[in-house]
N, C-alpha and C positions, 0 to 999 in steps of 0.2 A: 016306752019312750024311745025316740030315735036320736042317736048321737051322731053328729057330723064332725069328724076330725077333732076328737077330744084332745085337749092340750096336755094332759098328763101322760105318763108313760106306763100304760097298764093300769090295773086296779087291784084294790084289796077285796077280800070276800064281800064286805059290806057294800061295795060300790056296784055290785051286779044285782039285777032284778030279772026274774024270768019274764020273757017277752021283749026285753030291750033289744033294739037292733042298732048295731054299730056299722056305719057306712065308712069303709076304709078309703082314704084318699091320700095321694093321687093314684091314678091308674098307672099301668105300665104297658108300653108297647113292646111286643116281643120281636126282637130283631133276629136276623139270620145268625149273627154271631152268638146271641144268647142261646139259641137252640143248638148250634154246633158245639159251643163250649160245654153246655150241659150234657150233651150226648157223649162228648169225649171224657168229661170228668166222671161220668157214671158208667162209662164203658158200654154204652148202649149203641151197638153197631148196626141196628136195624136200618136198612136203606130208606124206610119210610120217613126217617128224620134227617137224612143227610144227602140223599142221591136224587137230585132233581130229574135227571134223565129217566131213572127207574120209575119215578112218580108220574111221568107223562102217561104211562099205560095203566096207572092205578085208578080206582074209582074216584078218588079225590083230585087227581091230576096235578097236585102240588104238594110240597113237603108239609108233613104234619109236625106240630110242635110236640115234643116229648111230654106225655101226660104228667109225669112226676115233676117236671119243671113247673107246670101250672099249679100242682098241689103245693109245692115248696113256695112258690110265689104268693099264693093265697095265705098260707100260714104266716109268711113273713110280713105281708101287708097288714095282718090282723094284730101283730104283736104290740104295736104302739097303743092301740085302743083296748086290748083285752089282756094278753098274757105277759105284758112287759115286766110285771113284778112276780112272775111265776117262780115257784121253787123248783118245779119239775113239770114236764109234759108227761102225762100218764098213758094216754091212749089216742089212737087215730082209728076211726071206723067209718063204715058206710060211705066209702069213697066211690063216687060215680062220675064218669066222664060223660056228661050229658050231650055234648056236641064236640066236633073236632075243633082244634085251634090251629091256626095257620100263622106262619111268619107274617108280621105286619099287623096282626090283630092287637088291639089294646084291651087289657084285662082290668076290670074293676071288681071289687069284692065287698061283701057285707057279711056280718056275723050276727046271729040271733042267739040270745041266752035261752037255753032249754031247761037247765036245772042249776040250782045253787044249793050247796049243802055243806055243813060243817064236817070236818074229818071225824071219823069214829074213833081214831086212835090218838089224835093230838089236838088239843083244844085251841091251839094258836093258829090254825089254818083250816082251809076248806077246799072243796072241789067245784070247779066251774065246768059245766057241760054246755057246749055250743055247737051250732051248725053254721058253717061258712058256705057261702055260695059265690061263685065267680060268674061274671057276665062279660061278653065281648062288647065291642063298640056299637053293635046293633041291639044291645040289651037282650041278647040270647044267652040263656044259662048254659055255661060250658062245663061247670064242675060243681059238685055238692059233696061236702065232707063234714064229719063230726069229729070232735076231739074233746078230751078232758085234760084239764091241767090243775095243778095244786097251787094255791095262792095263800099268802099270809093274811091273817085278820088285821084290820087297821089297829085295833087295840093292842096288838102284839108287835106291830111292824116297826 
């Protein structure tokens, strides 16, 4: 099943089914200030992300958006539809930057449920495993990542 902008804030274990796809909306256009503030906040001094003059001689010829900004954005975009009721985030894995992202690009995201299982140690909760994918305004995939988070069961929520 495909979910488009679900109205609830996250889900309980029983709300998730393997194969479901959540399309996170709205998208977010990355501004110059977004990229610069994130670079400053995370102390990423690489001129790839902040120095336009330096980038003129680079293969991309323009400033690249910090990859961890896109990762953070995609996770944040997914919270409303998936992990809004999470007890804890457990793991981030298999993060790939599939294409560069530039200032002015608009990012859209979707998440697909890969696995749903009850906790082995606590009967009132379970673990959701999903893959999130980010696309730019041209529908080119720019990021893929997987994560696991712990959610309560509806019967115990």
